[in-house]
C-alpha positions in Angstrom: -17.5 10.9 5.5 -14.7 11.8 7.9 -14.2 10.7 11.6 -11.7 13.0 13.6 -10.9 11.9 16.8 -14.2 10.3 17.1 -16.1 13.4 16.0 -18.0 13.7 12.5 -15.8 16.5 10.7 -14.2 17.3 7.7 -11.4 20.0 8.8 -8.1 20.1 10.5 -6.1 22.6 12.8 -3.8 24.5 10.7 -0.8 23.4 12.9 -1.7 19.9 12.6 1.7 17.9 12.0 0.2 16.2 9.2 -0.3 19.6 7.4 2.8 21.2 8.7 5.1 18.1 7.8 3.5 15.2 6.7 4.2 13.7 10.5 2.2 10.6 10.4 1.3 7.2 8.7 -1.8 5.4 7.1 -3.3 2.4 5.7 -6.0 1.9 3.3 -8.5 -1.4 3.9 -10.9 -2.9 1.5 -14.3 -3.2 2.9 -16.7 -6.1 2.1 -20.1 -6.9 3.3 -19.5 -4.4 6.5 -16.3 -5.9 7.4 -12.6 -4.5 7.0 -10.6 -7.2 5.2 -7.5 -8.1 7.2 -8.4 -5.7 9.8 -5.4 -7.2 12.6 -2.8 -6.5 9.9 -4.0 -2.9 9.4 -3.7 -2.2 12.9 -0.6 -3.7 13.1 0.9 -1.8 10.4 -0.2 1.6 12.1 1.3 0.5 15.6 4.7 -0.4 13.8 4.5 2.7 11.9 3.8 4.9 14.9 6.6 2.9 16.8 8.9 3.9 14.0 8.0 7.5 13.9 8.1 8.0 18.0 4.1 8.9 17.9 2.8 8.1 21.0 -0.5 7.1 19.9 -2.5 4.9 22.6 -6.3 5.0 21.7 -6.1 1.5 19.8 -9.0 0.2 21.3 -11.2 3.7 20.2 -9.8 3.5 16.6 -10.6 -0.3 16.3 -14.1 0.3 17.5 -14.4 3.3 15.0 -13.1 1.2 12.0 -15.8 -1.4 12.6 -18.4 1.1 13.2 -17.7 3.0 9.8 -17.5 -0.2 7.7 -20.6 -1.7 9.5 -23.4 -1.8 6.6 -21.0 -0.7 3.8 -21.4 -3.8 1.0 -17.9 -2.8 -0.5 -15.5 0.3 -0.2 -12.5 1.8 1.0 -11.6 2.7 4.5 -8.5 5.0 5.3 -7.0 5.4 8.6 -4.6 8.4 9.1 -2.4 9.0 12.6 -0.6 12.4 12.9 1.5 13.7 15.5 -1.2 15.9 16.5 -0.9 20.1 16.9 1.1 22.0 18.6 4.3 23.8 18.7 6.5 25.3 15.9 9.4 23.9 13.9 10.3 20.5 13.6 10.0 19.5 17.0 7.0 17.5 18.3 7.9 17.6 22.0 4.7 19.6 22.5 2.4 17.3 20.8 1.0 15.0 23.2 -2.4 14.3 21.4 -2.1 12.5 18.3 -5.0 13.0 15.9 -6.7 10.1 13.9 -8.2 10.4 11.1 -10.9 8.0 9.4 -12.8 8.3 5.9 -14.9 5.8 3.9 -15.2 6.2 0.2 -16.3 4.1 -2.9 -14.6 1.2 -4.2 -12.5 2.0 -7.4 -14.7 0.1 -10.1 -11.6 -0.2 -12.3 -9.9 -3.0 -10.3 -12.5 -5.5 -11.4 -11.7 -4.8 -15.2 -8.2 -5.1 -14.3 -8.4 -8.6 -12.9 -9.8 -9.7 -15.9 -8.3 -7.8 -18.7 -4.8 -7.3 -16.9 -2.6 -4.3 -16.6 0.2 -2.7 -18.7 3.5 -1.5 -16.8 5.4 1.6 -17.7 8.9 2.4 -16.4 8.6 5.8 -14.1 11.5 8.2 -14.5 10.8 9.2 -10.7 13.1 7.2 -8.5 12.7 6.2 -4.9 14.8 7.7 -2.5 16.7 5.2 -0.1 16.4 5.7 3.7 16.3 1.9 5.4 14.8 4.1 8.7 11.6 4.7 7.1 11.6 1.7 4.1 8.5 -0.5 4.6 6.3 1.8 6.5 3.2 3.8 4.8 4.4 7.4 6.2 2.5 10.6 5.3 5.2 11.5 2.8 4.1 10.5 -0.6 5.4 13.4 -2.8 7.4 10.7 -4.5 4.1 8.8 -5.2 2.4 12.0 -6.2 5.2 12.5 -8.9 5.1 9.0 -9.9 1.3 9.2 -10.4 1.4 12.6 -12.6 4.1 11.1 -14.9 1.8 7.7 -15.2 -1.2 9.9 -16.1 0.8 11.2 -19.0 1.3 7.6 -20.4 -0.9 5.0 -21.8 -0.2 2.7 -18.9 -2.2 1.4 -16.0 0.7 1.4 -13.5 4.3 2.5 -13.2 7.4 0.2 -12.4 9.4 2.1 -10.0 13.2 1.8 -9.1 14.8 3.3 -6.5 17.9 5.7 -6.5 20.2 2.9 -7.2 18.2 1.2 -10.1 16.7 -1.5 -8.4 13.0 -2.7 -8.8 11.3 -1.6 -5.8 7.3 -1.3 -6.5 4.8 0.2 -8.4 2.9 3.4 -7.5 0.6 2.0 -5.5 1.0 -1.6 -5.4 4.0 -4.3 -4.7 5.2 -6.6 -7.5 5.7 -10.0 -7.6 7.2 -11.9 -10.6 7.1 -15.9 -11.3 10.0 -17.8 -13.0 9.2 -21.6 -13.0 8.4 -22.4 -9.8 10.0 -19.4 -7.9 8.5 -16.1 -7.1 10.5 -13.2 -7.2 9.4 -10.0 -5.1 12.0 -6.8 -4.3 13.5 -6.6 -1.0 12.1 -3.6 0.7 14.7 -2.7 3.2 15.9 0.2 1.6 12.7 1.9 0.0 9.3 0.9 -0.8 6.0 0.2 1.3 5.8 -3.5 2.7 2.2 -4.0 1.7 -0.5 -5.6 3.7 -1.5 -7.8 0.4 2.2 -8.3 -0.2 2.8 -9.8 3.3 -0.4 -11.9 3.0 0.7 -13.3 -0.3 4.0 -14.2 0.8 2.7 -16.0 4.0 0.8 -18.2 1.8 3.1 -18.7 -1.1 5.6 -19.8 1.7 3.3 -22.8 2.3 3.0 -23.8 -1.1 4.6 -25.3 -4.0 6.1 -22.1 -5.1 9.8 -20.9 -3.5 9.5 -17.4 -2.6 12.6 -15.2 -3.1 13.3 -11.5 -2.0 15.7 -10.0 -4.3 17.7 -6.9 -5.5 17.7 -6.6 -9.3 17.1 -4.2 -11.9 14.0 -4.1 -14.5 15.8 -6.6 -16.8 14.5 -9.0 -14.3 11.0 -9.0 -15.7 11.9 -9.9 -18.9 12.8 -13.4 -18.1 9.6 -13.9 -16.0 6.7 -16.0 -16.9 4.5 -14.1 -15.2 3.9 -10.8 -13.3 1.1 -9.8 -10.8 0.7 -6.6 -8.7 -1.1 -6.5 -5.4 -2.0 -4.2 -2.8 -4.9 -4.3 0.0 -7.9 -3.1 -2.5 -7.0 -4.9 -5.9 -6.0 -7.2 -4.2 -4.2 -9.0 -6.9 -3.8 -8.4 -10.6 -2.1 -9.9 -13.3 0.1 -7.6 -15.7 -0.2 -8.3 -19.3 2.3 -6.1 -20.9 5.5 -4.0 -19.7 6.7 -2.1 -23.0 6.8 -4.4 -26.1 7.0 -7.5 -23.3 3.5 -9.1 -22.9 2.5 -12.1 -20.6 -0.5 -14.4 -20.7 0.2 -16.9 -18.1 -1.7 -16.5 -15.2 -0.6 -19.7 -13.0 0.7 -17.6 -10.1 -2.4 -15.0 -10.4 -4.9 -18.2 -10.2 -3.2 -19.4 -7.2 -3.2 -16.1 -5.0 -6.7 -14.6 -6.4 -9.2 -17.1 -4.7 -7.0 -16.5 -1.4 -6.9 -12.8 -1.4 -10.8 -12.8 -2.0 -11.3 -15.0 1.3 -9.6 -12.1 3.3 -12.5 -10.6 4.8 
């Protein structure tokens, strides 16, 4: 089901900037019991992205009402919200685009996440590296070709998720998740000021870890840092947190960090 600018439809004008240039942003949220988990954080993410991309979106009240209405009655699902600069003009200039487009959709919840939580996942190093761009780092814009290529390579392997480095060789994220690893009471996560997406669940986990017995360290390191970890987990707004059991020949069995985060993440509704 799609809702575009408040109307039930599933097509866009060919000159919409989302189609022409990937000119927009999006967020993907978990629906539990008819409610959108961490809704305020998802709306804030869209607001920050629109401000960064200079998209003059103002219909926040309408958007929130539509989000709530689409989630209502759905016991478990996925809500996606896209905001594009809208339609108009030719070339890169968006000066004639004064009516941004909002697109909402609901889909089924990925059933494999339940299995991942129980069994853990395996990681494989992606040959695709993320370009560094501090202006766009952190936000979830519509330009996802890097992730498409990462997923395409991942599907040719036996791994569940990809360990993704940036162009300088530093750990950044996974294909569709953020990464945290524990060494003793220290929890490390990559800095995302040059590349990557600052996920909603990453933010949630870091907020709770900051008030726990763990010490959070945002760091810039290469893949070898994982090999000295006691435990590795990944997270996103849908999973919401999953343990990593293996990276190549290296394996982990500890779930201390996962056991701390999992119950908190399940209360986000």
